[in-house]
PDB file of N, CA, C and O in Angstrom, chain B, residues numbered from 101:
ATOM      1  N   UNK B 101       0.833  76.419 143.168  1.00  0.00           N
ATOM      2  CA  UNK B 101       1.451  77.543 143.819  1.00  0.00           C
ATOM      3  C   UNK B 101       2.952  77.474 143.704  1.00  0.00           C
ATOM      4  O   UNK B 101       3.581  78.473 143.355  1.00  0.00           O
ATOM      5  N   UNK B 102       3.529  76.376 143.972  1.00  0.00           N
ATOM      6  CA  UNK B 102       4.984  76.209 144.004  1.00  0.00           C
ATOM      7  C   UNK B 102       5.545  76.131 142.577  1.00  0.00           C
ATOM      8  O   UNK B 102       6.725  76.417 142.374  1.00  0.00           O
ATOM      9  N   UNK B 103       4.749  75.759 141.608  1.00  0.00           N
ATOM     10  CA  UNK B 103       5.255  75.640 140.238  1.00  0.00           C
ATOM     11  C   UNK B 103       5.737  77.022 139.695  1.00  0.00           C
ATOM     12  O   UNK B 103       6.691  77.102 138.921  1.00  0.00           O
ATOM     13  N   UNK B 104       5.069  78.055 140.113  1.00  0.00           N
ATOM     14  CA  UNK B 104       5.417  79.408 139.598  1.00  0.00           C
ATOM     15  C   UNK B 104       6.834  79.814 140.070  1.00  0.00           C
ATOM     16  O   UNK B 104       7.417  80.712 139.464  1.00  0.00           O
ATOM     17  N   UNK B 105       7.387  79.227 141.070  1.00  0.00           N
ATOM     18  CA  UNK B 105       8.711  79.570 141.598  1.00  0.00           C
ATOM     19  C   UNK B 105       9.865  78.770 140.937  1.00  0.00           C
ATOM     20  O   UNK B 105      11.038  79.115 141.084  1.00  0.00           O
ATOM     21  N   UNK B 106       9.511  77.739 140.235  1.00  0.00           N
ATOM     22  CA  UNK B 106      10.535  76.849 139.698  1.00  0.00           C
ATOM     23  C   UNK B 106      11.337  77.585 138.592  1.00  0.00           C
ATOM     24  O   UNK B 106      12.560  77.459 138.544  1.00  0.00           O
ATOM     25  N   UNK B 107      10.701  78.303 137.759  1.00  0.00           N
ATOM     26  CA  UNK B 107      11.345  78.971 136.679  1.00  0.00           C
ATOM     27  C   UNK B 107      12.365  79.939 137.140  1.00  0.00           C
ATOM     28  O   UNK B 107      13.481  79.884 136.623  1.00  0.00           O
ATOM     29  N   UNK B 108      12.107  80.841 138.077  1.00  0.00           N
ATOM     30  CA  UNK B 108      13.107  81.831 138.549  1.00  0.00           C
ATOM     31  C   UNK B 108      14.259  81.078 139.239  1.00  0.00           C
ATOM     32  O   UNK B 108      15.407  81.511 139.140  1.00  0.00           O
ATOM     33  N   UNK B 109      13.976  79.944 139.948  1.00  0.00           N
ATOM     34  CA  UNK B 109      15.007  79.238 140.636  1.00  0.00           C
ATOM     35  C   UNK B 109      15.962  78.538 139.689  1.00  0.00           C
ATOM     36  O   UNK B 109      17.177  78.542 139.889  1.00  0.00           O
ATOM     37  N   UNK B 110      15.413  77.958 138.691  1.00  0.00           N
ATOM     38  CA  UNK B 110      16.238  77.273 137.675  1.00  0.00           C
ATOM     39  C   UNK B 110      17.039  78.298 136.884  1.00  0.00           C
ATOM     40  O   UNK B 110      18.226  78.117 136.612  1.00  0.00           O
ATOM     41  N   UNK B 111      16.322  79.431 136.506  1.00  0.00           N
ATOM     42  CA  UNK B 111      17.002  80.477 135.806  1.00  0.00           C
ATOM     43  C   UNK B 111      18.206  81.123 136.599  1.00  0.00           C
ATOM     44  O   UNK B 111      19.256  81.447 136.044  1.00  0.00           O
ATOM     45  N   UNK B 112      17.959  81.279 137.936  1.00  0.00           N
ATOM     46  CA  UNK B 112      19.001  81.811 138.749  1.00  0.00           C
ATOM     47  C   UNK B 112      20.159  80.818 138.926  1.00  0.00           C
ATOM     48  O   UNK B 112      21.329  81.199 138.950  1.00  0.00           O
ATOM     49  N   UNK B 113      19.821  79.625 139.041  1.00  0.00           N
ATOM     50  CA  UNK B 113      20.903  78.546 139.157  1.00  0.00           C
ATOM     51  C   UNK B 113      21.745  78.521 137.919  1.00  0.00           C
ATOM     52  O   UNK B 113      22.971  78.449 138.000  1.00  0.00           O
ATOM     53  N   UNK B 114      21.101  78.579 136.753  1.00  0.00           N
ATOM     54  CA  UNK B 114      21.873  78.517 135.451  1.00  0.00           C
ATOM     55  C   UNK B 114      22.735  79.724 135.348  1.00  0.00           C
ATOM     56  O   UNK B 114      23.916  79.622 135.017  1.00  0.00           O
ATOM     57  N   UNK B 115      22.147  80.926 135.636  1.00  0.00           N
ATOM     58  CA  UNK B 115      22.911  82.210 135.561  1.00  0.00           C
ATOM     59  C   UNK B 115      24.088  82.129 136.543  1.00  0.00           C
ATOM     60  O   UNK B 115      25.220  82.443 136.176  1.00  0.00           O
ATOM     61  N   UNK B 116      23.831  81.715 137.771  1.00  0.00           N
ATOM     62  CA  UNK B 116      24.889  81.631 138.768  1.00  0.00           C
ATOM     63  C   UNK B 116      25.962  80.675 138.330  1.00  0.00           C
ATOM     64  O   UNK B 116      27.139  80.961 138.548  1.00  0.00           O
ATOM     65  N   UNK B 117      25.655  79.642 137.773  1.00  0.00           N
ATOM     66  CA  UNK B 117      26.627  78.626 137.312  1.00  0.00           C
ATOM     67  C   UNK B 117      27.422  79.172 136.193  1.00  0.00           C
ATOM     68  O   UNK B 117      28.632  78.952 136.148  1.00  0.00           O
ATOM     69  N   UNK B 118      26.841  79.847 135.319  1.00  0.00           N
ATOM     70  CA  UNK B 118      27.619  80.408 134.209  1.00  0.00           C
ATOM     71  C   UNK B 118      28.517  81.517 134.729  1.00  0.00           C
ATOM     72  O   UNK B 118      29.651  81.631 134.265  1.00  0.00           O
ATOM     73  N   UNK B 119      28.059  82.356 135.688  1.00  0.00           N
ATOM     74  CA  UNK B 119      28.921  83.398 136.193  1.00  0.00           C
ATOM     75  C   UNK B 119      30.025  82.783 137.073  1.00  0.00           C
ATOM     76  O   UNK B 119      31.136  83.312 137.119  1.00  0.00           O
ATOM     77  N   UNK B 120      29.739  81.703 137.753  1.00  0.00           N
ATOM     78  CA  UNK B 120      30.833  81.076 138.548  1.00  0.00           C
ATOM     79  C   UNK B 120      31.881  80.444 137.664  1.00  0.00           C
ATOM     80  O   UNK B 120      33.063  80.484 138.008  1.00  0.00           O
ATOM     81  N   UNK B 121      31.505  79.864 136.543  1.00  0.00           N
ATOM     82  CA  UNK B 121      32.449  79.273 135.620  1.00  0.00           C
ATOM     83  C   UNK B 121      33.326  80.418 134.979  1.00  0.00           C
ATOM     84  O   UNK B 121      34.547  80.315 134.860  1.00  0.00           O
ATOM     85  N   UNK B 122      32.641  81.455 134.601  1.00  0.00           N
ATOM     86  CA  UNK B 122      33.415  82.559 133.999  1.00  0.00           C
ATOM     87  C   UNK B 122      34.374  83.215 134.971  1.00  0.00           C
ATOM     88  O   UNK B 122      35.504  83.577 134.643  1.00  0.00           O
ATOM     89  N   UNK B 123      33.835  83.355 136.248  1.00  0.00           N
ATOM     90  CA  UNK B 123      34.723  83.979 137.281  1.00  0.00           C
ATOM     91  C   UNK B 123      35.887  83.090 137.690  1.00  0.00           C
ATOM     92  O   UNK B 123      36.979  83.572 137.991  1.00  0.00           O
ATOM     93  N   UNK B 124      35.640  81.800 137.697  1.00  0.00           N
ATOM     94  CA  UNK B 124      36.785  80.843 138.026  1.00  0.00           C
ATOM     95  C   UNK B 124      37.825  80.778 136.895  1.00  0.00           C
ATOM     96  O   UNK B 124      39.018  80.601 137.140  1.00  0.00           O
ATOM     97  N   UNK B 125      37.376  80.915 135.739  1.00  0.00           N
ATOM     98  CA  UNK B 125      38.331  80.995 134.576  1.00  0.00           C
ATOM     99  C   UNK B 125      39.154  82.291 134.627  1.00  0.00           C
ATOM    100  O   UNK B 125      40.343  82.305 134.309  1.00  0.00           O
ATOM    101  N   UNK B 126      38.488  83.370 135.034  1.00  0.00           N
ATOM    102  CA  UNK B 126      39.205  84.658 135.105  1.00  0.00           C
ATOM    103  C   UNK B 126      40.190  84.655 136.328  1.00  0.00           C
ATOM    104  O   UNK B 126      41.182  85.383 136.312  1.00  0.00           O
ATOM    105  N   UNK B 127      39.920  83.869 137.338  1.00  0.00           N
ATOM    106  CA  UNK B 127      40.752  83.836 138.502  1.00  0.00           C
ATOM    107  C   UNK B 127      41.635  82.522 138.550  1.00  0.00           C
ATOM    108  O   UNK B 127      42.083  82.081 139.609  1.00  0.00           O
ATOM    109  N   UNK B 128      41.832  81.972 137.398  1.00  0.00           N
ATOM    110  CA  UNK B 128      42.506  80.670 137.291  1.00  0.00           C
ATOM    111  C   UNK B 128      43.895  80.706 138.061  1.00  0.00           C
ATOM    112  O   UNK B 128      44.264  79.714 138.689  1.00  0.00           O
ATOM    113  N   UNK B 129      44.630  81.820 138.006  1.00  0.00           N
ATOM    114  CA  UNK B 129      45.934  81.809 138.602  1.00  0.00           C
ATOM    115  C   UNK B 129      45.820  82.002 140.125  1.00  0.00           C
ATOM    116  O   UNK B 129      46.790  81.732 140.833  1.00  0.00           O
ATOM    117  N   UNK B 130      44.723  82.439 140.630  1.00  0.00           N
ATOM    118  CA  UNK B 130      44.556  82.703 142.065  1.00  0.00           C
ATOM    119  C   UNK B 130      44.080  81.504 142.906  1.00  0.00           C
ATOM    120  O   UNK B 130      44.205  81.508 144.131  1.00  0.00           O
ATOM    121  N   UNK B 131      43.523  80.460 142.219  1.00  0.00           N
ATOM    122  CA  UNK B 131      42.936  79.316 142.885  1.00  0.00           C
ATOM    123  C   UNK B 131      44.062  78.283 143.091  1.00  0.00           C
ATOM    124  O   UNK B 131      44.435  77.565 142.162  1.00  0.00           O
ATOM    125  N   UNK B 132      44.581  78.223 144.292  1.00  0.00           N
ATOM    126  CA  UNK B 132      45.619  77.293 144.638  1.00  0.00           C
ATOM    127  C   UNK B 132      44.966  76.054 145.276  1.00  0.00           C
ATOM    128  O   UNK B 132      44.242  76.150 146.267  1.00  0.00           O
ATOM    129  N   UNK B 133      45.250  74.887 144.671  1.00  0.00           N
ATOM    130  CA  UNK B 133      44.764  73.635 145.200  1.00  0.00           C
ATOM    131  C   UNK B 133      43.313  73.382 144.832  1.00  0.00           C
ATOM    132  O   UNK B 133      42.735  72.420 145.337  1.00  0.00           O
ATOM    133  N   UNK B 134      42.708  74.168 144.005  1.00  0.00           N
ATOM    134  CA  UNK B 134      41.357  73.955 143.547  1.00  0.00           C
ATOM    135  C   UNK B 134      41.280  74.129 142.045  1.00  0.00           C
ATOM    136  O   UNK B 134      41.721  75.155 141.526  1.00  0.00           O
ATOM    137  N   UNK B 135      40.739  73.166 141.336  1.00  0.00           N
ATOM    138  CA  UNK B 135      40.555  73.295 139.900  1.00  0.00           C
ATOM    139  C   UNK B 135      39.502  74.327 139.609  1.00  0.00           C
ATOM    140  O   UNK B 135      38.532  74.463 140.354  1.00  0.00           O
ATOM    141  N   UNK B 136      39.689  75.069 138.510  1.00  0.00           N
ATOM    142  CA  UNK B 136      38.633  76.141 138.158  1.00  0.00           C
ATOM    143  C   UNK B 136      37.290  75.562 137.875  1.00  0.00           C
ATOM    144  O   UNK B 136      36.293  76.255 138.076  1.00  0.00           O
ATOM    145  N   UNK B 137      37.179  74.273 137.398  1.00  0.00           N
ATOM    146  CA  UNK B 137      35.955  73.681 137.110  1.00  0.00           C
ATOM    147  C   UNK B 137      35.718  72.508 137.977  1.00  0.00           C
ATOM    148  O   UNK B 137      35.397  71.426 137.486  1.00  0.00           O
ATOM    149  N   UNK B 138      35.869  72.686 139.281  1.00  0.00           N
ATOM    150  CA  UNK B 138      35.658  71.563 140.279  1.00  0.00           C
ATOM    151  C   UNK B 138      34.152  71.222 140.413  1.00  0.00           C
ATOM    152  O   UNK B 138      33.382  72.029 140.934  1.00  0.00           O
ATOM    153  N   UNK B 139      33.747  70.060 139.954  1.00  0.00           N
ATOM    154  CA  UNK B 139      32.349  69.715 139.925  1.00  0.00           C
ATOM    155  C   UNK B 139      31.758  69.632 141.351  1.00  0.00           C
ATOM    156  O   UNK B 139      30.596  69.983 141.551  1.00  0.00           O
ATOM    157  N   UNK B 140      32.550  69.170 142.344  1.00  0.00           N
ATOM    158  CA  UNK B 140      32.067  68.995 143.635  1.00  0.00           C
ATOM    159  C   UNK B 140      31.694  70.329 144.280  1.00  0.00           C
ATOM    160  O   UNK B 140      30.672  70.447 144.955  1.00  0.00           O
ATOM    161  N   UNK B 141      32.520  71.298 144.062  1.00  0.00           N
ATOM    162  CA  UNK B 141      32.159  72.669 144.597  1.00  0.00           C
ATOM    163  C   UNK B 141      30.912  73.273 143.962  1.00  0.00           C
ATOM    164  O   UNK B 141      30.081  73.866 144.651  1.00  0.00           O
ATOM    165  N   UNK B 142      30.783  73.117 142.626  1.00  0.00           N
ATOM    166  CA  UNK B 142      29.580  73.625 141.987  1.00  0.00           C
ATOM    167  C   UNK B 142      28.370  72.862 142.419  1.00  0.00           C
ATOM    168  O   UNK B 142      27.327  73.481 142.635  1.00  0.00           O
ATOM    169  N   UNK B 143      28.430  71.539 142.565  1.00  0.00           N
ATOM    170  CA  UNK B 143      27.272  70.752 143.021  1.00  0.00           C
ATOM    171  C   UNK B 143      26.876  71.082 144.376  1.00  0.00           C
ATOM    172  O   UNK B 143      25.685  71.195 144.668  1.00  0.00           O
ATOM    173  N   UNK B 144      27.885  71.255 145.288  1.00  0.00           N
ATOM    174  CA  UNK B 144      27.606  71.632 146.656  1.00  0.00           C
ATOM    175  C   UNK B 144      26.896  73.043 146.756  1.00  0.00           C
ATOM    176  O   UNK B 144      25.925  73.240 147.486  1.00  0.00           O
ATOM    177  N   UNK B 145      27.448  73.957 145.991  1.00  0.00           N
ATOM    178  CA  UNK B 145      26.748  75.297 145.976  1.00  0.00           C
ATOM    179  C   UNK B 145      25.366  75.272 145.442  1.00  0.00           C
ATOM    180  O   UNK B 145      24.490  75.908 146.028  1.00  0.00           O
ATOM    181  N   UNK B 146      25.112  74.602 144.402  1.00  0.00           N
ATOM    182  CA  UNK B 146      23.766  74.536 143.796  1.00  0.00           C
ATOM    183  C   UNK B 146      22.785  73.738 144.753  1.00  0.00           C
ATOM    184  O   UNK B 146      21.616  74.101 144.884  1.00  0.00           O
ATOM    185  N   UNK B 147      23.282  72.682 145.391  1.00  0.00           N
ATOM    186  CA  UNK B 147      22.445  71.948 146.299  1.00  0.00           C
ATOM    187  C   UNK B 147      22.147  72.780 147.546  1.00  0.00           C
ATOM    188  O   UNK B 147      21.035  72.725 148.070  1.00  0.00           O
ATOM    189  N   UNK B 148      23.116  73.543 148.022  1.00  0.00           N
ATOM    190  CA  UNK B 148      22.757  74.387 149.249  1.00  0.00           C
ATOM    191  C   UNK B 148      21.770  75.473 148.925  1.00  0.00           C
ATOM    192  O   UNK B 148      20.818  75.704 149.670  1.00  0.00           O
ATOM    193  N   UNK B 149      21.993  76.145 147.810  1.00  0.00           N
ATOM    194  CA  UNK B 149      21.057  77.248 147.424  1.00  0.00           C
ATOM    195  C   UNK B 149      19.684  76.650 146.949  1.00  0.00           C
ATOM    196  O   UNK B 149      18.649  77.294 147.120  1.00  0.00           O
ATOM    197  N   UNK B 150      19.682  75.473 146.381  1.00  0.00           N
ATOM    198  CA  UNK B 150      18.411  74.847 146.073  1.00  0.00           C
ATOM    199  C   UNK B 150      17.667  74.397 147.322  1.00  0.00           C
ATOM    200  O   UNK B 150      16.439  74.478 147.349  1.00  0.00           O
ATOM    201  N   UNK B 151      18.315  73.955 148.295  1.00  0.00           N
ATOM    202  CA  UNK B 151      17.621  73.593 149.540  1.00  0.00           C
ATOM    203  C   UNK B 151      17.082  74.855 150.253  1.00  0.00           C
ATOM    204  O   UNK B 151      15.996  74.837 150.832  1.00  0.00           O
ATOM    205  N   UNK B 152      17.846  75.918 150.197  1.00  0.00           N
ATOM    206  CA  UNK B 152      17.302  77.199 150.831  1.00  0.00           C
ATOM    207  C   UNK B 152      16.112  77.719 150.042  1.00  0.00           C
ATOM    208  O   UNK B 152      15.177  78.251 150.639  1.00  0.00           O
ATOM    209  N   UNK B 153      16.115  77.583 148.728  1.00  0.00           N
ATOM    210  CA  UNK B 153      14.960  78.010 147.889  1.00  0.00           C
ATOM    211  C   UNK B 153      13.748  77.145 148.192  1.00  0.00           C
ATOM    212  O   UNK B 153      12.637  77.665 148.294  1.00  0.00           O
ATOM    213  N   UNK B 154      13.923  75.913 148.329  1.00  0.00           N
ATOM    214  CA  UNK B 154      12.856  74.999 148.636  1.00  0.00           C
ATOM    215  C   UNK B 154      12.169  75.337 149.980  1.00  0.00           C
ATOM    216  O   UNK B 154      10.943  75.375 150.088  1.00  0.00           O
ATOM    217  N   UNK B 155      13.015  75.578 150.987  1.00  0.00           N
ATOM    218  CA  UNK B 155      12.499  75.958 152.263  1.00  0.00           C
ATOM    219  C   UNK B 155      11.775  77.261 152.208  1.00  0.00           C
ATOM    220  O   UNK B 155      10.725  77.432 152.827  1.00  0.00           O
ATOM    221  N   UNK B 156      12.345  78.204 151.452  1.00  0.00           N
ATOM    222  CA  UNK B 156      11.674  79.524 151.285  1.00  0.00           C
ATOM    223  C   UNK B 156      10.327  79.414 150.590  1.00  0.00           C
ATOM    224  O   UNK B 156       9.442  80.231 150.847  1.00  0.00           O
ATOM    225  N   UNK B 157      10.152  78.466 149.750  1.00  0.00           N
ATOM    226  CA  UNK B 157       8.871  78.268 149.092  1.00  0.00           C
ATOM    227  C   UNK B 157       7.931  77.465 149.928  1.00  0.00           C
ATOM    228  O   UNK B 157       6.740  77.774 149.930  1.00  0.00           O
ATOM    229  N   UNK B 158       8.363  76.462 150.637  1.00  0.00           N
ATOM    230  CA  UNK B 158       7.417  75.585 151.365  1.00  0.00           C
ATOM    231  C   UNK B 158       6.886  76.164 152.584  1.00  0.00           C
ATOM    232  O   UNK B 158       5.735  75.876 152.909  1.00  0.00           O
ATOM    233  N   UNK B 159       7.600  76.964 153.314  1.00  0.00           N
ATOM    234  CA  UNK B 159       7.096  77.530 154.528  1.00  0.00           C
ATOM    235  C   UNK B 159       5.905  78.404 154.347  1.00  0.00           C
ATOM    236  O   UNK B 159       4.928  78.205 155.068  1.00  0.00           O
ATOM    237  N   UNK B 160       5.889  79.339 153.469  1.00  0.00           N
ATOM    238  CA  UNK B 160       4.673  80.155 153.291  1.00  0.00           C
ATOM    239  C   UNK B 160       3.489  79.322 152.628  1.00  0.00           C
ATOM    240  O   UNK B 160       2.317  79.570 152.909  1.00  0.00           O
ATOM    241  N   UNK B 161       3.838  78.364 151.773  1.00  0.00           N
ATOM    242  CA  UNK B 161       2.754  77.552 151.210  1.00  0.00           C
ATOM    243  C   UNK B 161       2.111  76.661 152.294  1.00  0.00           C
ATOM    244  O   UNK B 161       0.898  76.453 152.315  1.00  0.00           O
ATOM    245  N   UNK B 162       2.959  76.151 153.177  1.00  0.00           N
ATOM    246  CA  UNK B 162       2.414  75.319 154.296  1.00  0.00           C
ATOM    247  C   UNK B 162       1.525  76.182 155.182  1.00  0.00           C
ATOM    248  O   UNK B 162       0.431  75.767 155.563  1.00  0.00           O
ATOM    249  N   UNK B 163       1.996  77.383 155.508  1.00  0.00           N
ATOM    250  CA  UNK B 163       1.192  78.295 156.306  1.00  0.00           C
ATOM    251  C   UNK B 163      -0.086  78.645 155.645  1.00  0.00           C
ATOM    252  O   UNK B 163      -1.115  78.690 156.319  1.00  0.00           O
ATOM    253  N   UNK B 164      -0.096  78.911 154.299  1.00  0.00           N
ATOM    254  CA  UNK B 164      -1.354  79.221 153.615  1.00  0.00           C
ATOM    255  C   UNK B 164      -2.252  78.101 153.548  1.00  0.00           C
ATOM    256  O   UNK B 164      -3.461  78.335 153.555  1.00  0.00           O
ATOM    257  N   UNK B 165      -1.803  76.823 153.480  1.00  0.00           N
ATOM    258  CA  UNK B 165      -2.677  75.699 153.444  1.00  0.00           C
ATOM    259  C   UNK B 165      -3.386  75.460 154.743  1.00  0.00           C
ATOM    260  O   UNK B 165      -4.461  74.860 154.744  1.00  0.00           O
ATOM    261  N   UNK B 166      -2.839  75.898 155.846  1.00  0.00           N
ATOM    262  CA  UNK B 166      -3.451  75.645 157.145  1.00  0.00           C
ATOM    263  C   UNK B 166      -4.662  76.596 157.424  1.00  0.00           C
ATOM    264  O   UNK B 166      -5.448  76.370 158.344  1.00  0.00           O
ATOM    265  N   UNK B 167      -4.774  77.669 156.588  1.00  0.00           N
ATOM    266  CA  UNK B 167      -5.874  78.663 156.864  1.00  0.00           C
ATOM    267  C   UNK B 167      -7.105  78.205 156.172  1.00  0.00           C
ATOM    268  O   UNK B 167      -7.036  77.743 155.033  1.00  0.00           O
ATOM    269  N   UNK B 168      -8.255  78.315 156.828  1.00  0.00           N
ATOM    270  CA  UNK B 168      -9.498  77.954 156.302  1.00  0.00           C
ATOM    271  C   UNK B 168      -9.880  78.999 155.280  1.00  0.00           C
ATOM    272  O   UNK B 168      -9.906  80.174 155.648  1.00  0.00           O
ATOM    273  N   UNK B 169     -10.189  78.680 153.999  1.00  0.00           N
ATOM    274  CA  UNK B 169     -10.425  79.663 152.961  1.00  0.00           C
ATOM    275  C   UNK B 169     -11.673  80.558 153.275  1.00  0.00           C
ATOM    276  O   UNK B 169     -11.667  81.755 152.989  1.00  0.00           O
ATOM    277  N   UNK B 170     -12.700  79.971 153.846  1.00  0.00           N
ATOM    278  CA  UNK B 170     -13.846  80.799 154.206  1.00  0.00           C
ATOM    279  C   UNK B 170     -13.593  81.823 155.206  1.00  0.00           C
ATOM    280  O   UNK B 170     -14.116  82.932 155.096  1.00  0.00           O
ATOM    281  N   UNK B 171     -12.817  81.520 156.184  1.00  0.00           N
ATOM    282  CA  UNK B 171     -12.428  82.548 157.184  1.00  0.00           C
ATOM    283  C   UNK B 171     -11.513  83.614 156.631  1.00  0.00           C
ATOM    284  O   UNK B 171     -11.619  84.777 157.022  1.00  0.00           O
ATOM    285  N   UNK B 172     -10.607  83.247 155.721  1.00  0.00           N
ATOM    286  CA  UNK B 172      -9.741  84.235 155.117  1.00  0.00           C
ATOM    287  C   UNK B 172     -10.587  85.191 154.230  1.00  0.00           C
ATOM    288  O   UNK B 172     -10.322  86.393 154.186  1.00  0.00           O
ATOM    289  N   UNK B 173     -11.561  84.669 153.557  1.00  0.00           N
ATOM    290  CA  UNK B 173     -12.451  85.533 152.710  1.00  0.00           C
ATOM    291  C   UNK B 173     -13.304  86.456 153.565  1.00  0.00           C
ATOM    292  O   UNK B 173     -13.555  87.605 153.202  1.00  0.00           O
ATOM    293  N   UNK B 174     -13.738  85.948 154.684  1.00  0.00           N
ATOM    294  CA  UNK B 174     -14.601  86.681 155.592  1.00  0.00           C
ATOM    295  C   UNK B 174     -13.793  87.816 156.201  1.00  0.00           C
ATOM    296  O   UNK B 174     -14.325  88.905 156.418  1.00  0.00           O
ATOM    297  N   UNK B 175     -12.515  87.580 156.478  1.00  0.00           N
ATOM    298  CA  UNK B 175     -11.684  88.554 157.176  1.00  0.00           C
ATOM    299  C   UNK B 175     -11.464  89.772 156.275  1.00  0.00           C
ATOM    300  O   UNK B 175     -11.411  90.904 156.756  1.00  0.00           O
ATOM    301  N   UNK B 176     -11.336  89.533 154.974  1.00  0.00           N
ATOM    302  CA  UNK B 176     -11.133  90.707 154.057  1.00  0.00           C
ATOM    303  C   UNK B 176     -12.432  91.327 153.833  1.00  0.00           C
ATOM    304  O   UNK B 176     -12.528  92.317 153.108  1.00  0.00           O
TER     305      UNK B 176
END
């Protein structure tokens, strides 16, 4: 169940990273004290969004695993 969510998350992370790199290059003159390709900033952003995505996937999966399948089928 969780495997189906990995592709959109990785695709979104790659697209976001490419947009961030392009945006930072476009705003190169506006970034004071921060390099346009600062790897710590990119790693922190990806790690934070990745953690949020994992929590968003695991909570519904954990809740679904607690339900007895026979009672769920009987309810419908």
